[in-house]
N, C-alpha and C positions, 0 to 999 in steps of 0.2 A: 441458442447459440449463448455461451455464457460471455458476460460480462464485466471477469476480472472478479467481484466480489469477496469479502469471506462471508462467512457464517460464524453471527457473533451470541455466544452461549454466555448466561449469567449467569456465574457463581456466587449466590449470595449464604447459601447454606449446605449442606451434604445433602438437601434431598433432591436439590440441583443435580449432584452429580451422578448417578448412577445413568440418568435419563442424556447428558452430554455425552458419556462415556457410549451407551449404546448406540445415539444417534451415528457416531464419528467410525467408528466401530464398523458398524453396517454400511456408512458412505466409503470410505475406504476398502472394506471387502468386493466391492462395485468394481474396483480400478484391479492397474496389475499388479497388487503389491501380494508378495508370498507370505506361507503361512506363517513364517520365522519375523517376516516384519511387519506383518499384521500384532504381531506377538509386541511386538518393541513399539508401535504406533499406540499401544493401547497403556502400557506401561508410562509413557511417555503423555499422554493425558490424565492418566491413575494420578501422577506423581505430581503434574502441575495442578491437577484441581485439589487434589492434598494439601498441597503448599498456598493455595489460595484460601483455604477453609480455614487453616494452623495459622497461618501466620500473618494474613491480609483480613481477616473478617470478610474474606469475598472477594470479589473483582470480576474479571471479562477472559475469555478465551476466544479468540478471532481464528475462525480456519477455513483455507483452504486445498483444495487438489485438484491441479490442474494439468495438463499435459507441457510437457516440461519439451519434449520431440514426440513424434508421430510415434515414437516407439518406449518411450518411459512419461511414466508420471511423477510430479514432485506434493507431498505431503507439505505446506505447512503451518505452523502454530503459532500465536503468541500470546503470550500471558500477560494480562493487564491489570497490577491493582495501585490501588493508593494505601499501602499501608505503609509502617513504619521506614521501609526502604532501608539502606545500608551502602555504606562509602567504601568498603572492600569488599569487592568481587570474589578477586583471585582468593581471600582468604573463603569465601559462603561456600565455593567450590571445592575446597580440599575435602577429599571423605576422611568422618568422622567430627570434621566440624559441625554443632550443630545448637541450636536455641532454644530447644524443646523436650532435649533429653530421649533426642531419636539416636540411633547409630550412626546420625550424617553423611547418608548415601547418597543424598537426594539427587539434588543440582550435577557432583560428580559420575553420576549412571545418567543420568539426562542426556552430555554428554557424547558421553561412550556412547550413549545410542542412537545419536542424531548423528546425519551427515554433515551438520554443520549446526552450531550452538553460539551465541552470546544472550548475555545477560548485562541489562545496565541500572542503576540502582541508583537512588540520592537519598539518603537520610532525611527524612520528614517529606520524600516526596512518592514514595512507591516507587516498584521495582517494573520493568519489563523482561521478557524471557521470548528469543524467539532462536526456531528448532527448526529441522526439518527434513525430508526423508524421500529419497527417489528410490522410485521405484529397479534397480537398475543400476548400473555404474556408469556416468556420467562425462565422455570424453569430451576437452577442452580440445577445439580446433585454432591455432592460432594464437594471439594474445589479445583480451576485450581491448577496447577502446572505453567503453563504458558499460556504467550500471545503476537500473531502471528497478526501480520496485514503486507498489500503492499498495494502500492501504483505502480500500475504498466496504462502506457497512452501510444495508440500508435502515430506513428509519425502523426502530423498535418493533413496532405495529404492521412492518413489510417483510415478506419473503423473499423480494429484491429488490436492486437497488436498483435506481435510476443514474444515479451516475457511473462512468466510463470512462475507460481511456483503452488506446492504439498505439504501438508503435509498430514502423513497418521501416527498412532499410532501403534505400535506390541508391545509385553507382554515386559515391563521395558522399552520401547525403546519409544522416538522421533524422525520421520526422515523429513526432509524437502529438495528437493528441489526446486532449482533455476536455471532456464536458458532463453537462448535468441538463437533463431533461426537465421541461416543466414541470414542478409536481414532485408524485412520489408514487411511488405503488407500478403494478402492470402499466400502467399508459405512456409512464420515464421510462421504464426500461427499452421498453419497444419503441421509444425515439432514439434514446442513444445506441442501439442497438445497430438501428435503420443510419444513424451519422457513422459509427465505425465500419456498416459496409460502404458505404459513400467512400470514405478516407481509404481505407483497404484497395479498392478499384479505381480510384482517381490518380493518376502520376505526375501532377501539378507539385514542384519543387517550393512555389510562394506561398508561405501561409496565409497572406491576405487573398489570391486567388483560389487558394486548396478555402478558406471560408467560405468565398461567394458556391462555390461548387458545392459543397453542404448547406448553403441557403436554402439555392434554386431546388435541390434533392430533399428535404425536409419541408418545402411550402404545404403540403398536404396532412403535415405532421400539427402537433402541440406547440412544436418549438423546443430550440436549447440555446444556452448559453455553451458555448464553447472557445478553447483558444488552441490555436495549432504553434508550434515548435518546432523549430527545422535548426537544426545543425550544419553546417558544412565541414566536411571533416575534409578539406584540403583547406580554404584558408582560416578554419580554425573562428567562425564567425555563428552566432547563432543571426536565428531572424525569427522574431516572434512577433504573434495578434493575435485578437483576443475582442468577444463579442458578448456583452454580460459580465458577470460579474463573478468570475474565475479570477482567483488571486494568483501573480505569478510574479516571484523574488527570483533573481540572482544571488547566491550566495558568493562571496570570492572570498575567503579566509573568513574575518571576524564577520567582514562590513557586508553589506545586502544594499540593494537596490530593485525597488518594485516597477513592476511595468504593467499601466492601468489598461485594460483592453475600454474600449468603446461602448456607450451607450447600443442597448438595441436587444434584439432575439433572432436569432440564428434562424429561418425558417420561416419568421412573419414577418420583421424587418430587421433590416443592419443599414448602417450609412454608404452612401454613396460614395465616400474615399475612406477608402481602409489605406495604413502604410503599417509597416514592419518596422518595429525595432529591431535595430543591427547591434549587439554588444558581443564585441570579444570573446571569444570564449577559449576557457584555459584551464591549464591539467588542476584535479579539486576542487574545480569547480560546481555548485551544487545547484541546480536550476528544480524551484520547489513550487508546486502547483496546490490549490486549496479549491474546494469548493463550497459555495452558502453556507453549507452547514458545519466550518468552523469559522470560529471569530475571529473578526480581522485585526485584533491586538496581538497577536501570537508572535514567540519572541524567543528566538533558542540560545540565547547570549543566557537566560538562566539557567543554561544544563551546561555548565561546563564539562569540556569534552565528549562532548554526544558525539562532533563527526569522526572521532574514530571510529565510532555501530555501526553495522550496516545499515540504509538507506531503511529498511522495514521497519528498525526500531525507532529512529526519529521519526518516521512519520506516526509508528503506533504513540508514538511520546507525544505529538502536536494534536492528534483524532483523542487523548485521552484526559486533555490539559483544558484543550480550548474547544472541544465539538458542542453545535447548542443541543442536540439531543432531541432536536425537533425538526430533521431530517436527512434523506442522507449525507454520508459523511467520505467525505473521498480528502485523498491527501499524495500525491504521485511526488517521486525528487529520480534525478536523473543528476549521474555524475561523471564529470570526463575521468579518467582512468589515467 
């Protein structure tokens, strides 16, 4: 069972490039991408690796391939660096522009080869690029009401992530589970997947009661910290409740409010009384959740204009600049459109 995590490839110099390209190619080749699409993915990966080595003295690729529907696979790649950065992304995207005396077709070709492509950069802080590729055309039915993206990355020494999330719809409700199994590695991975399974199979709309169901179901496990958020699409109201050290923050424009979790561990000990916070839901509002792999002092006001970008880029920015690097690292954003 997949738990939504990205695979990280550290690109510190050219010796790491061939390994990353080969492994990503083999991974994508096992999915439903055509030979032509595989070639395009290879070019995207190669160009991003080249950019990291030439322009940023290294960085990180985050890659995930997941089923978007039962018939379509989705390839996602985030390219993250702490290089010099630049303030005019549109200028860098124009064919012919180069800072290293090359042809200057790289970023423009990435945009053309991808189904979606965004670049966020700030002079002195580095650059984040996000590209996606679908194995078949995606048909959107109706207008989307929300956008949910998450970046979950295992601890550097682990192959699986003990953080995870689950999203489900019930009539008139959107429900989100975000959790962190105690510790890291395979035992934490198994706990969080068990929590996701309980969440999927329980039709409880109340977040506090959902946490009690999770608590009962995880009693024989090592436990997890979890937050559940429910969006009532009729009353336009959130209900939020958490146990443990998941940070939850609701951004309303440039201001935000933190929502504190109760002390405890789901599956081991939770308070007798659990109450939901019920803030109003508004258009363009962002709900952000972070595991304890992210330092608590993060602040998006240091990135002017970042809310114009995809939620995956915002999550990657928080991960890049505030990760503790000693645990699984996860950030989730949900936006009302």
